[in-house]
MDAnalysis code that builds the backbone (N, CA, C; Angstrom):
import MDAnalysis as mda
import numpy as np

u = mda.Universe.empty(717, n_residues=239, atom_resindex=np.repeat(np.arange(239), 3), trajectory=True)
u.add_TopologyAttr("name", ["N", "CA", "C"] * 239)
u.add_TopologyAttr("resid", np.arange(1, 240))
u.add_TopologyAttr("resname", ["MET", "ALA", "LYS", "PRO", "PRO", "ASP", "PRO", "LYS", "GLN", "ASN", "HIS", "LEU", "LEU", "ALA", "ALA", "LEU", "PRO", "ASP", "LEU", "VAL", "PHE", "LYS", "ARG", "TRP", "ARG", "PRO", "HIS", "LEU", "GLU", "PHE", "VAL", "GLU", "LEU", "PRO", "LEU", "GLY", "HIS", "VAL", "LEU", "TYR", "GLU", "ALA", "GLY", "ASP", "THR", "LEU", "SER", "HIS", "ALA", "TYR", "PHE", "PRO", "ALA", "ASN", "ALA", "ILE", "ILE", "SER", "LEU", "LEU", "TYR", "VAL", "MET", "GLN", "SER", "GLY", "GLU", "SER", "ALA", "GLU", "ILE", "ALA", "VAL", "VAL", "GLY", "GLN", "GLU", "GLY", "VAL", "VAL", "GLY", "VAL", "SER", "LEU", "PHE", "MET", "GLY", "GLY", "ASP", "SER", "THR", "PRO", "SER", "ARG", "ALA", "VAL", "VAL", "GLN", "ASN", "ALA", "GLY", "TYR", "GLY", "PHE", "ARG", "ILE", "SER", "ALA", "GLN", "VAL", "VAL", "LYS", "GLU", "GLU", "PHE", "ASN", "ASN", "ALA", "ALA", "PRO", "ALA", "LEU", "HIS", "LEU", "LEU", "LEU", "ARG", "TYR", "THR", "GLN", "ALA", "LEU", "ILE", "THR", "GLN", "MET", "THR", "GLN", "THR", "ALA", "ALA", "CYS", "ASN", "LYS", "HIS", "HIS", "SER", "LEU", "GLN", "GLN", "GLN", "LEU", "CYS", "ARG", "TRP", "LEU", "LEU", "LEU", "SER", "LEU", "ASP", "ARG", "LEU", "ALA", "SER", "ASN", "GLU", "LEU", "VAL", "MET", "THR", "GLN", "GLN", "LEU", "ILE", "ALA", "ASN", "MET", "LEU", "GLY", "VAL", "PRO", "VAL", "ALA", "GLY", "MET", "THR", "GLU", "GLY", "ALA", "VAL", "PHE", "LEU", "GLN", "GLU", "ALA", "GLY", "LEU", "ILE", "ASP", "TYR", "SER", "LEU", "GLY", "ARG", "ILE", "ARG", "VAL", "LEU", "ASP", "ARG", "GLN", "GLY", "LEU", "GLU", "LYS", "ARG", "THR", "CYS", "GLU", "CYS", "TYR", "ALA", "VAL", "VAL", "LYS", "LYS", "GLU", "TYR", "ASP", "ARG", "LEU", "LEU", "PRO", "ASN", "LYS", "LEU", "ALA", "ALA"])
u.atoms.positions = np.array([
    [53.192, -65.577, 30.446],
    [51.919, -65.886, 31.084],
    [52.074, -67.111, 32.000],
    [51.350, -67.080, 33.117],
    [51.403, -68.204, 34.056],
    [50.776, -69.444, 33.432],
    [51.375, -70.582, 33.729],
    [50.858, -71.841, 33.209],
    [49.539, -72.164, 33.908],
    [48.490, -72.505, 33.146],
    [47.193, -72.816, 33.779],
    [47.295, -74.074, 34.634],
    [46.528, -74.141, 35.722],
    [46.554, -75.328, 36.584],
    [46.207, -76.591, 35.799],
    [46.855, -77.676, 36.147],
    [46.668, -78.952, 35.456],
    [45.709, -79.832, 36.258],
    [44.586, -80.265, 35.665],
    [43.660, -81.146, 36.391],
    [44.325, -82.423, 36.896],
    [45.406, -82.852, 36.230],
    [46.062, -84.085, 36.627],
    [46.910, -83.929, 37.888],
    [46.863, -82.738, 38.504],
    [47.398, -82.612, 39.857],
    [46.580, -83.476, 40.811],
    [45.318, -83.693, 40.459],
    [44.490, -84.624, 41.212],
    [44.801, -86.027, 40.742],
    [45.137, -86.916, 41.661],
    [45.630, -88.239, 41.284],
    [44.565, -89.133, 40.661],
    [43.315, -88.954, 41.058],
    [42.253, -89.745, 40.424],
    [42.097, -89.363, 38.962],
    [42.096, -88.067, 38.692],
    [41.988, -87.619, 37.298],
    [43.196, -88.085, 36.490],
    [44.369, -88.061, 37.123],
    [45.582, -88.498, 36.420],
    [45.548, -89.985, 36.111],
    [44.812, -90.758, 36.918],
    [44.764, -92.212, 36.732],
    [43.688, -92.653, 35.755],
    [42.843, -91.724, 35.314],
    [41.803, -92.094, 34.351],
    [42.435, -92.534, 33.028],
    [41.848, -93.504, 32.347],
    [42.319, -93.846, 31.003],
    [42.264, -92.612, 30.101],
    [43.172, -92.525, 29.157],
    [43.269, -91.332, 28.304],
    [41.942, -90.979, 27.626],
    [41.240, -91.982, 27.134],
    [39.983, -91.702, 26.437],
    [38.949, -91.092, 27.375],
    [38.916, -91.583, 28.604],
    [37.968, -91.033, 29.580],
    [38.363, -89.599, 29.932],
    [39.656, -89.388, 30.188],
    [40.096, -88.037, 30.551],
    [39.790, -87.047, 29.428],
    [39.979, -87.457, 28.170],
    [39.684, -86.565, 27.050],
    [38.199, -86.231, 26.972],
    [37.351, -87.192, 27.332],
    [35.908, -86.910, 27.370],
    [35.566, -85.939, 28.479],
    [36.258, -86.100, 29.606],
    [35.952, -85.267, 30.771],
    [36.562, -83.873, 30.687],
    [37.695, -83.753, 30.004],
    [38.465, -82.499, 30.071],
    [37.637, -81.259, 29.726],
    [36.811, -81.260, 28.692],
    [36.033, -80.042, 28.395],
    [35.019, -79.684, 29.483],
    [34.686, -80.667, 30.340],
    [33.683, -80.441, 31.370],
    [34.292, -80.083, 32.723],
    [35.608, -80.203, 32.849],
    [36.268, -79.910, 34.111],
    [36.415, -78.405, 34.289],
    [35.899, -77.908, 35.388],
    [35.884, -76.467, 35.669],
    [36.818, -76.159, 36.844],
    [37.748, -75.243, 36.626],
    [38.656, -74.819, 37.693],
    [37.872, -74.067, 38.771],
    [38.124, -74.373, 40.048],
    [37.424, -73.682, 41.143],
    [38.405, -73.345, 42.260],
    [38.284, -72.131, 42.788],
    [39.017, -71.753, 43.984],
    [38.319, -72.385, 45.182],
    [39.100, -72.839, 46.152],
    [38.545, -73.476, 47.339],
    [39.085, -72.764, 48.584],
    [38.448, -71.659, 48.966],
    [38.928, -70.888, 50.115],
    [38.648, -71.588, 51.438],
    [39.463, -71.293, 52.434],
    [39.330, -71.895, 53.754],
    [37.932, -71.681, 54.325],
    [37.334, -72.765, 54.790],
    [36.024, -72.679, 55.414],
    [34.849, -72.721, 54.456],
    [35.122, -72.713, 53.155],
    [34.028, -72.725, 52.172],
    [33.293, -74.069, 52.216],
    [31.974, -74.010, 52.245],
    [31.155, -75.225, 52.295],
    [30.759, -75.619, 50.871],
    [31.159, -76.810, 50.447],
    [30.818, -77.289, 49.107],
    [29.376, -77.775, 49.060],
    [28.943, -78.417, 50.128],
    [27.531, -78.796, 50.233],
    [27.203, -79.066, 51.692],
    [25.939, -78.892, 52.017],
    [25.442, -79.180, 53.354],
    [24.778, -80.556, 53.364],
    [24.604, -81.110, 54.555],
    [23.936, -82.394, 54.702],
    [22.536, -82.320, 54.104],
    [22.206, -83.298, 53.262],
    [20.884, -83.347, 52.655],
    [20.767, -82.624, 51.329],
    [21.781, -81.831, 50.965],
    [21.737, -81.115, 49.684],
    [21.806, -82.103, 48.520],
    [21.142, -81.741, 47.421],
    [21.316, -82.495, 46.177],
    [22.614, -82.042, 45.531],
    [23.511, -82.974, 45.281],
    [24.828, -82.620, 44.754],
    [24.748, -82.297, 43.264],
    [25.283, -81.154, 42.898],
    [25.277, -80.738, 41.493],
    [26.600, -81.048, 40.800],
    [27.673, -81.224, 41.591],
    [29.008, -81.457, 41.027],
    [29.798, -82.431, 41.891],
    [30.778, -83.049, 41.285],
    [31.820, -83.778, 42.003],
    [33.066, -82.895, 41.981],
    [33.813, -82.876, 43.091],
    [34.983, -82.003, 43.221],
    [36.261, -82.839, 43.335],
    [37.272, -82.430, 42.565],
    [38.571, -83.096, 42.590],
    [39.614, -82.090, 43.090],
    [39.958, -82.123, 44.382],
    [40.952, -81.170, 44.904],
    [42.312, -81.365, 44.237],
    [43.010, -80.257, 44.026],
    [44.363, -80.316, 43.469],
    [45.403, -80.063, 44.558],
    [45.235, -78.984, 45.318],
    [46.165, -78.699, 46.418],
    [45.414, -78.241, 47.655],
    [44.156, -78.618, 47.757],
    [43.334, -78.291, 48.920],
    [42.940, -79.583, 49.625],
    [42.433, -79.454, 50.850],
    [41.901, -80.599, 51.587],
    [40.456, -80.289, 51.957],
    [39.581, -81.239, 51.700],
    [38.170, -81.102, 52.033],
    [37.853, -82.059, 53.177],
    [37.182, -81.548, 54.188],
    [36.774, -82.366, 55.318],
    [35.308, -82.748, 55.168],
    [35.011, -84.018, 55.376],
    [33.635, -84.503, 55.382],
    [33.195, -84.623, 56.830],
    [32.142, -83.906, 57.182],
    [31.672, -83.839, 58.563],
    [30.275, -84.413, 58.692],
    [30.059, -85.187, 59.746],
    [28.698, -85.621, 60.051],
    [28.114, -84.612, 61.023],
    [26.927, -84.104, 60.694],
    [26.308, -83.040, 61.488],
    [25.132, -83.613, 62.279],
    [25.160, -83.394, 63.599],
    [24.082, -83.846, 64.472],
    [22.923, -82.848, 64.428],
    [21.757, -83.259, 64.934],
    [20.605, -82.370, 64.973],
    [20.881, -81.135, 65.823],
    [21.742, -81.275, 66.817],
    [22.087, -80.147, 67.690],
    [22.955, -79.111, 66.987],
    [23.481, -79.463, 65.812],
    [24.393, -78.571, 65.097],
    [25.849, -78.924, 65.304],
    [26.147, -79.771, 66.290],
    [27.514, -80.206, 66.519],
    [27.947, -81.144, 65.384],
    [29.231, -81.165, 65.109],
    [29.721, -81.984, 63.995],
    [31.029, -82.657, 64.362],
    [31.356, -83.702, 63.623],
    [32.628, -84.407, 63.794],
    [33.086, -84.898, 62.433],
    [34.391, -84.840, 62.221],
    [34.946, -85.260, 60.936],
    [34.881, -86.774, 60.787],
    [34.499, -87.221, 59.595],
    [34.471, -88.654, 59.309],
    [35.499, -89.048, 58.258],
    [36.009, -88.073, 57.490],
    [37.034, -88.378, 56.481],
    [37.602, -87.078, 55.930],
    [38.783, -87.179, 55.327],
    [39.381, -86.053, 54.612],
    [39.687, -86.483, 53.184],
    [39.561, -85.545, 52.262],
    [39.822, -85.806, 50.841],
    [40.759, -84.719, 50.322],
    [41.810, -85.148, 49.643],
    [42.743, -84.199, 49.048],
    [43.017, -84.561, 47.607],
    [44.262, -84.391, 47.187],
    [44.621, -84.605, 45.789],
    [44.517, -86.072, 45.376],
    [44.341, -86.960, 46.360],
    [44.214, -88.383, 46.023],
    [42.807, -88.775, 45.608],
    [41.808, -87.876, 45.799],
    [40.442, -88.351, 45.647],
    [39.432, -87.392, 45.089],
    [38.166, -87.677, 45.415],
    [37.035, -86.918, 44.886],
    [36.022, -86.727, 46.002],
    [35.367, -85.581, 45.993],
    [34.274, -85.282, 46.917],
    [32.968, -85.406, 46.143],
    [32.080, -86.277, 46.630],
    [30.802, -86.465, 45.948],
    [30.583, -87.893, 45.493],
    [31.091, -88.875, 46.262],
    [30.967, -90.270, 45.830],
    [29.510, -90.726, 45.766],
    [28.611, -90.037, 46.476],
    [27.201, -90.443, 46.444],
    [26.607, -90.330, 45.044],
    [27.221, -89.507, 44.190],
    [26.733, -89.346, 42.822],
    [26.811, -90.641, 42.030],
    [27.859, -91.420, 42.249],
    [27.984, -92.656, 41.484],
    [27.708, -93.893, 42.329],
    [27.173, -93.671, 43.548],
    [26.767, -94.796, 44.378],
    [25.253, -94.941, 44.424],
    [24.559, -94.195, 43.561],
    [23.115, -94.333, 43.452],
    [22.305, -93.304, 44.206],
    [22.962, -92.385, 44.888],
    [22.241, -91.345, 45.617],
    [22.646, -89.970, 45.130],
    [21.765, -89.004, 45.278],
    [22.068, -87.637, 44.843],
    [22.392, -86.719, 46.013],
    [22.289, -87.241, 47.231],
    [22.571, -86.427, 48.403],
    [23.308, -87.283, 49.429],
    [23.746, -86.645, 50.506],
    [24.510, -87.332, 51.531],
    [24.212, -86.678, 52.876],
    [24.294, -87.428, 53.989],
    [24.049, -86.833, 55.304],
    [25.235, -86.056, 55.857],
    [26.313, -85.938, 55.085],
    [27.493, -85.233, 55.570],
    [27.606, -83.846, 54.967],
    [28.449, -83.024, 55.585],
    [28.775, -81.689, 55.087],
    [30.209, -81.725, 54.568],
    [30.478, -81.016, 53.484],
    [31.836, -80.943, 52.937],
    [32.330, -79.507, 53.061],
    [33.433, -79.307, 53.782],
    [33.964, -77.958, 54.010],
    [35.467, -77.959, 53.743],
    [35.958, -76.854, 53.177],
    [37.385, -76.743, 52.858],
    [38.185, -76.605, 54.146],
    [39.064, -77.550, 54.377],
    [39.876, -77.595, 55.592],
    [41.219, -76.892, 55.372],
    [41.766, -77.034, 54.188],
    [43.024, -76.373, 53.829],
    [42.829, -75.736, 52.462],
    [42.992, -74.418, 52.398],
    [42.653, -73.663, 51.190],
    [43.517, -74.053, 50.004],
    [42.961, -73.898, 48.825],
    [43.680, -74.177, 47.591],
    [42.734, -74.071, 46.419],
    [42.884, -74.996, 45.481],
    [41.995, -75.011, 44.326],
    [41.800, -76.448, 43.863],
    [40.909, -76.588, 42.928],
    [40.633, -77.921, 42.388],
    [39.801, -77.801, 41.129],
    [39.152, -78.883, 40.772],
    [38.323, -78.912, 39.568],
    [37.008, -79.596, 39.913],
    [35.966, -79.157, 39.262],
    [34.679, -79.811, 39.478],
    [34.076, -80.196, 38.136],
    [33.187, -81.169, 38.189],
    [32.525, -81.654, 36.984],
    [31.068, -81.910, 37.343],
    [30.191, -81.687, 36.406],
    [28.762, -81.782, 36.707],
    [28.364, -83.210, 37.066],
    [27.346, -83.314, 37.892],
    [26.837, -84.618, 38.302],
    [26.411, -85.443, 37.097],
    [25.839, -84.812, 36.103],
    [25.347, -85.538, 34.930],
    [26.468, -86.260, 34.196],
    [27.615, -85.587, 34.024],
    [28.742, -86.206, 33.316],
    [29.246, -87.424, 34.089],
    [29.371, -87.280, 35.417],
    [29.857, -88.392, 36.241],
    [28.904, -89.587, 36.157],
    [27.617, -89.321, 36.270],
    [26.624, -90.402, 36.233],
    [26.626, -91.118, 34.883],
    [26.724, -90.362, 33.796],
    [26.734, -90.969, 32.470],
    [27.940, -91.891, 32.317],
    [29.098, -91.445, 32.784],
    [30.314, -92.247, 32.684],
    [30.167, -93.522, 33.512],
    [29.637, -93.376, 34.712],
    [29.499, -94.510, 35.610],
    [28.477, -95.512, 35.081],
    [27.359, -95.010, 34.576],
    [26.295, -95.890, 34.088],
    [26.692, -96.653, 32.831],
    [27.673, -96.132, 32.128],
    [28.147, -96.818, 30.927],
    [29.133, -97.941, 31.248],
    [29.381, -98.142, 32.550],
    [30.310, -99.188, 32.996],
    [31.682, -99.022, 32.337],
    [32.090, -97.777, 32.196],
    [33.394, -97.474, 31.601],
    [34.511, -97.800, 32.593],
    [35.781, -97.785, 32.131],
    [36.903, -98.085, 33.043],
    [36.921, -97.199, 34.287],
    [36.375, -95.984, 34.180],
    [36.356, -95.090, 35.338],
    [35.561, -95.688, 36.487],
    [34.586, -96.517, 36.180],
    [33.728, -97.118, 37.201],
    [34.566, -97.882, 38.228],
    [35.474, -98.727, 37.769],
    [36.254, -99.568, 38.669],
    [37.205, -98.726, 39.522],
    [37.783, -97.699, 38.936],
    [38.674, -96.814, 39.676],
    [37.909, -96.091, 40.782],
    [36.732, -95.565, 40.443],
    [35.945, -94.820, 41.419],
    [35.421, -95.729, 42.526],
    [35.083, -96.966, 42.186],
    [34.617, -97.905, 43.213],
    [35.739, -98.272, 44.182],
    [36.944, -98.465, 43.662],
    [38.065, -98.780, 44.556],
    [38.351, -97.599, 45.481],
    [38.281, -96.398, 44.917],
    [38.488, -95.218, 45.761],
    [37.421, -95.143, 46.848],
    [36.176, -95.443, 46.493],
    [35.086, -95.393, 47.467],
    [35.315, -96.388, 48.592],
    [35.804, -97.583, 48.271],
    [36.091, -98.571, 49.318],
    [37.166, -98.051, 50.261],
    [38.196, -97.418, 49.710],
    [39.248, -96.850, 50.555],
    [38.691, -95.740, 51.441],
    [37.810, -94.924, 50.885],
    [37.211, -93.833, 51.652],
    [36.343, -94.373, 52.787],
    [35.589, -95.429, 52.514],
    [34.757, -96.054, 53.556],
    [35.645, -96.590, 54.683],
    [36.784, -97.155, 54.330],
    [37.722, -97.627, 55.350],
    [38.169, -96.472, 56.232],
    [38.470, -95.334, 55.615],
    [38.890, -94.170, 56.397],
    [37.775, -93.728, 57.350],
    [36.536, -93.697, 56.871],
    [35.410, -93.285, 57.707],
    [35.225, -94.239, 58.888],
    [35.283, -95.540, 58.606],
    [35.098, -96.544, 59.650],
    [36.188, -96.448, 60.706],
    [37.430, -96.301, 60.259],
    [38.547, -96.241, 61.188],
    [38.506, -94.960, 62.009],
    [38.054, -93.858, 61.402],
    [37.934, -92.597, 62.127],
    [36.934, -92.731, 63.269],
    [35.808, -93.386, 63.003],
    [34.797, -93.584, 64.042],
    [35.368, -94.391, 65.203],
    [36.093, -95.462, 64.885],
    [36.696, -96.287, 65.933],
    [37.765, -95.510, 66.694],
    [38.562, -94.748, 65.976],
    [39.644, -93.982, 66.595],
    [39.088, -92.943, 67.571],
    [38.030, -92.257, 67.148],
    [37.454, -91.207, 67.997],
    [36.898, -91.770, 69.301],
    [36.524, -93.042, 69.303],
    [35.955, -93.643, 70.506],
    [37.016, -94.251, 71.408],
    [38.050, -94.825, 70.826],
    [38.951, -95.661, 71.612],
    [40.343, -95.071, 71.853],
    [40.711, -94.001, 71.152],
    [42.081, -93.510, 71.284],
    [42.136, -92.092, 71.829],
    [43.283, -91.731, 72.372],
    [43.446, -90.435, 73.037],
    [43.411, -89.291, 72.024],
    [43.166, -88.094, 72.521],
    [43.143, -86.914, 71.665],
    [44.487, -86.716, 70.973],
    [45.580, -86.971, 71.691],
    [46.905, -86.826, 71.086],
    [47.085, -87.790, 69.920],
    [46.644, -89.041, 70.087],
    [46.732, -90.019, 69.001],
    [45.845, -89.605, 67.825],
    [44.650, -89.109, 68.116],
    [43.741, -88.659, 67.059],
    [44.341, -87.488, 66.285],
    [44.957, -86.564, 67.022],
    [45.555, -85.395, 66.370],
    [46.709, -85.816, 65.466],
    [47.523, -86.764, 65.930],
    [48.627, -87.264, 65.101],
    [48.087, -87.937, 63.841],
    [47.054, -88.771, 64.019],
    [46.440, -89.434, 62.850],
    [45.916, -88.418, 61.864],
    [45.229, -87.419, 62.383],
    [44.639, -86.383, 61.529],
    [45.706, -85.595, 60.777],
    [46.795, -85.261, 61.462],
    [47.887, -84.526, 60.820],
    [48.523, -85.362, 59.714],
    [48.744, -86.654, 59.979],
    [49.373, -87.516, 58.983],
    [48.480, -87.709, 57.759],
    [47.185, -87.921, 57.971],
    [46.267, -88.062, 56.841],
    [46.211, -86.775, 56.025],
    [46.259, -85.641, 56.705],
    [46.235, -84.355, 56.003],
    [47.513, -84.167, 55.185],
    [48.651, -84.504, 55.786],
    [49.933, -84.376, 55.072],
    [49.962, -85.235, 53.818],
    [49.356, -86.416, 53.889],
    [49.335, -87.318, 52.738],
    [48.565, -86.717, 51.566],
    [47.774, -85.705, 51.827],
    [46.918, -85.125, 50.801],
    [47.393, -83.744, 50.354],
    [48.612, -83.399, 50.741],
    [49.218, -82.123, 50.351],
    [50.629, -82.366, 49.819],
    [51.106, -81.399, 49.049],
    [52.478, -81.489, 48.538],
    [53.469, -80.838, 49.498],
    [52.970, -80.184, 50.560],
    [53.850, -79.502, 51.510],
    [53.661, -80.104, 52.893],
    [54.445, -79.613, 53.863],
    [54.341, -80.106, 55.238],
    [53.672, -79.082, 56.149],
    [52.924, -78.163, 55.550],
    [52.297, -77.091, 56.320],
    [50.803, -77.030, 56.057],
    [50.022, -76.899, 57.132],
    [48.578, -76.764, 57.024],
    [48.173, -75.403, 57.564],
    [47.252, -74.771, 56.859],
    [46.769, -73.449, 57.259],
    [45.279, -73.530, 57.522],
    [44.872, -73.331, 58.790],
    [43.459, -73.399, 59.155],
    [43.268, -72.807, 60.547],
    [42.052, -72.484, 60.888],
    [41.765, -71.869, 62.179],
    [41.709, -72.920, 63.282],
    [41.921, -72.457, 64.533],
    [41.821, -73.350, 65.685],
    [40.429, -73.972, 65.765],
    [39.404, -73.152, 65.512],
    [38.035, -73.632, 65.609],
    [37.775, -74.734, 64.591],
    [38.315, -74.548, 63.377],
    [38.101, -75.545, 62.333],
    [38.764, -76.864, 62.698],
    [39.972, -76.806, 63.236],
    [40.658, -78.037, 63.645],
    [39.870, -78.738, 64.744],
    [39.384, -77.956, 65.715],
    [38.597, -78.533, 66.806],
    [37.334, -79.195, 66.269],
    [36.692, -78.543, 65.301],
    [35.485, -79.113, 64.696],
    [35.794, -80.432, 63.998],
    [36.941, -80.498, 63.318],
    [37.322, -81.725, 62.626],
    [37.418, -82.896, 63.597],
    [37.996, -82.608, 64.784],
    [38.227, -83.658, 65.761],
    [37.041, -83.858, 66.701],
    [36.086, -82.927, 66.653],
    [34.926, -83.037, 67.532],
    [35.266, -82.798, 68.992],
    [36.196, -81.856, 69.247],
    [36.617, -81.555, 70.621],
    [36.569, -80.049, 70.836],
    [36.563, -79.589, 72.103],
    [36.621, -78.149, 72.372],
    [37.941, -77.557, 71.874],
    [37.932, -76.261, 71.567],
    [39.142, -75.595, 71.095],
    [40.270, -75.742, 72.111],
    [39.936, -75.627, 73.399],
    [40.960, -75.727, 74.436],
    [41.658, -77.081, 74.394],
    [40.894, -78.158, 74.162],
    [41.486, -79.492, 74.092],
    [42.400, -79.640, 72.897],
    [41.967, -79.112, 71.751],
    [42.797, -79.182, 70.548],
    [44.090, -78.405, 70.759],
    [43.980, -77.198, 71.341],
    [45.161, -76.361, 71.567],
    [46.145, -77.058, 72.494],
    [45.629, -77.684, 73.541],
    [46.488, -78.399, 74.487],
    [47.242, -79.524, 73.788],
    [46.540, -80.264, 72.915],
    [47.191, -81.340, 72.184],
    [48.262, -80.830, 71.239],
    [47.976, -79.717, 70.544],
    [48.939, -79.146, 69.605],
    [50.167, -78.609, 70.330],
    [49.960, -77.969, 71.479],
    [51.082, -77.443, 72.259],
    [51.969, -78.590, 72.748],
    [51.348, -79.693, 73.145],
    [52.112, -80.862, 73.588],
    [53.010, -81.374, 72.470],
    [52.461, -81.471, 71.251],
    [53.255, -81.951, 70.114],
    [54.359, -80.956, 69.756],
    [54.086, -79.675, 69.952],
    [55.111, -78.662, 69.677],
    [56.244, -78.768, 70.685],
    [55.906, -78.934, 71.937],
    [56.939, -79.051, 72.967],
    [57.783, -80.309, 72.770],
    [57.190, -81.319, 72.122],
    [57.933, -82.544, 71.821],
    [58.789, -82.395, 70.568],
    [58.706, -81.244, 69.908],
    [59.515, -80.980, 68.723],
    [58.982, -81.597, 67.446],
    [57.686, -82.000, 67.454],
    [57.121, -82.668, 66.285],
    [56.496, -81.692, 65.298],
    [55.967, -80.585, 65.817],
    [55.329, -79.591, 64.958],
    [55.723, -78.195, 65.406],
    [55.531, -77.242, 64.514],
    [55.642, -75.822, 64.855],
    [54.231, -75.266, 64.736],
    [53.675, -74.870, 65.856],
    [52.261, -74.484, 65.908],
    [52.113, -73.014, 66.245],
    [51.422, -72.283, 65.377],
    [51.059, -70.899, 65.659],
    [49.615, -70.723, 65.233],
    [49.026, -69.627, 65.608],
    [47.603, -69.406, 65.362],
    [47.278, -69.592, 63.886],
    [46.473, -70.622, 63.572],
    [46.021, -70.841, 62.212],
    [47.015, -71.531, 61.303],
    [48.131, -72.019, 61.866],
    [49.161, -72.625, 61.003],
    [49.876, -73.751, 61.756],
    [50.005, -74.892, 61.101],
    [50.750, -76.018, 61.669],
    [51.772, -76.493, 60.642],
    [53.044, -76.514, 61.036],
    [54.107, -77.023, 60.170],
    [54.697, -78.258, 60.836],
    [54.707, -79.372, 60.125],
    [55.226, -80.628, 60.676],
    [56.743, -80.647, 60.550],
    [57.410, -80.868, 61.683],
    [58.873, -80.902, 61.718],
    [59.418, -82.322, 61.737],
    [58.660, -83.243, 62.319],
    [59.141, -84.622, 62.487],
    [57.999, -85.591, 62.178],
    [57.898, -85.986, 60.924],
    [56.823, -86.888, 60.526],
    [56.958, -88.260, 61.194],
    [58.163, -88.779, 61.246],
    [58.372, -90.089, 61.866],
    [57.969, -90.069, 63.338],
    [58.213, -88.935, 63.979],
    [57.805, -88.798, 65.372],
    [56.300, -88.858, 65.525],
    [55.578, -88.252, 64.585],
    [54.119, -88.322, 64.617],
    [53.654, -89.759, 64.409],
    [54.297, -90.463, 63.483],
    [53.904, -91.845, 63.200],
    [54.113, -92.740, 64.424],
    [55.126, -92.444, 65.226],
    [55.379, -93.231, 66.432],
    [54.340, -92.942, 67.516],
    [53.785, -91.744, 67.515],
    [52.850, -91.360, 68.577],
    [51.390, -91.617, 68.207],
    [51.112, -91.879, 66.953],
    [49.725, -92.118, 66.584],
    [49.333, -93.562, 66.891],
    [48.059, -93.861, 66.738],
    [47.552, -95.215, 66.970],
    [47.645, -96.023, 65.672],
    [47.133, -97.262, 65.695],
    [47.195, -98.107, 64.503],
    [46.275, -97.644, 63.384],
    [45.359, -96.723, 63.699],
    [44.334, -96.317, 62.728],
    [44.939, -95.699, 61.462],
    [45.979, -94.901, 61.637],
    [46.601, -94.286, 60.452],
    [47.141, -95.353, 59.510],
    [47.839, -96.337, 60.065],
    [48.437, -97.386, 59.229],
    [47.366, -98.203, 58.516],
    [46.243, -98.467, 59.184],
    [45.159, -99.231, 58.566],
    [44.636, -98.499, 57.337],
    [44.390, -97.193, 57.486],
    [43.862, -96.398, 56.371],
    [44.882, -96.307, 55.246],
    [46.135, -96.031, 55.595],
    [47.194, -95.897, 54.585],
    [47.366, -97.197, 53.800],
    [47.341, -98.320, 54.499],
    [47.509, -99.615, 53.841],
    [46.394, -99.881, 52.843],
    [45.162, -99.503, 53.194],
    [44.033, -99.757, 52.308],
    [44.098, -98.881, 51.057],
    [44.495, -97.626, 51.216],
    [44.666, -96.765, 50.041],
    [45.766, -97.321, 49.135],
    [46.858, -97.774, 49.751],
    [47.967, -98.337, 48.970],
    [47.542, -99.610, 48.236],
    [46.699, -100.410, 48.885],
    [46.281, -101.690, 48.304],
    [45.312, -101.509, 47.150],
    [44.394, -100.557, 47.270],
    [43.289, -100.440, 46.312],
    [43.576, -99.514, 45.138],
    [44.512, -98.594, 45.296],
    [44.709, -97.571, 44.285],
    [46.099, -97.611, 43.699],
    [46.260, -97.080, 42.464],
    [47.596, -97.016, 41.867],
    [48.543, -96.238, 42.764],
    [49.840, -96.483, 42.621],
    [50.822, -95.848, 43.493],
    [50.693, -94.351, 43.549],
    [50.462, -93.709, 42.422],
    [50.378, -92.258, 42.406],
    [49.091, -91.752, 43.036],
    [48.154, -92.687, 43.305],
    [46.912, -92.317, 43.969],
    [46.981, -92.540, 45.467],
    [47.719, -93.518, 45.892],
    [47.703, -93.926, 47.287],
    [48.476, -92.931, 48.134],
    [47.751, -91.945, 48.685],
    [48.413, -90.898, 49.434],
    [48.738, -91.371, 50.847],
])
């Protein structure tokens, strides 16, 4: 028989104190996370927190016009649903699966009870939230001040940090939505990186061939985010 997925593939769950993890384990529910699946829409009351294991979730800010732009990505290093333990039950962002896989979810009630008890999990989740806020802030600055090529490199590197492989599977439209640019602009940027020998790009699939090359072509924003995750979280968490 196949070995059941381990919740500790998610680094936050793996970093929980043993007593906390044992309390949470009966409440952790395995969930498939197919490409493009929306975990929640802007304004929804969150019923669960999600801990990706081998998937990437994109957090998007949605304008009244329906247009959206990515503000952060969450993978095996983190959790989707920080508003649950920050005092709010909803968020103005949308959460959509950017790279298919699976993960685990836990009810909002369990998370709130743990947080309100000022248990050790509280400090871990707060540090993660600070790192996530840094990523959101830097993404906003990057989208305004840096070129599309630099943004694409930053986005690829952040995505790679949240996967165990060097390959991302997603549609052209989804990538364009993440970056807040037309599909044609995203395609042009990806083709440029492919011609430079940094990635292998085909419809719906990007395989990174030269990570160091991407790091040289990106802006300072990637390093700022990476440094903050490394500073605030345990080594096995800092993706």
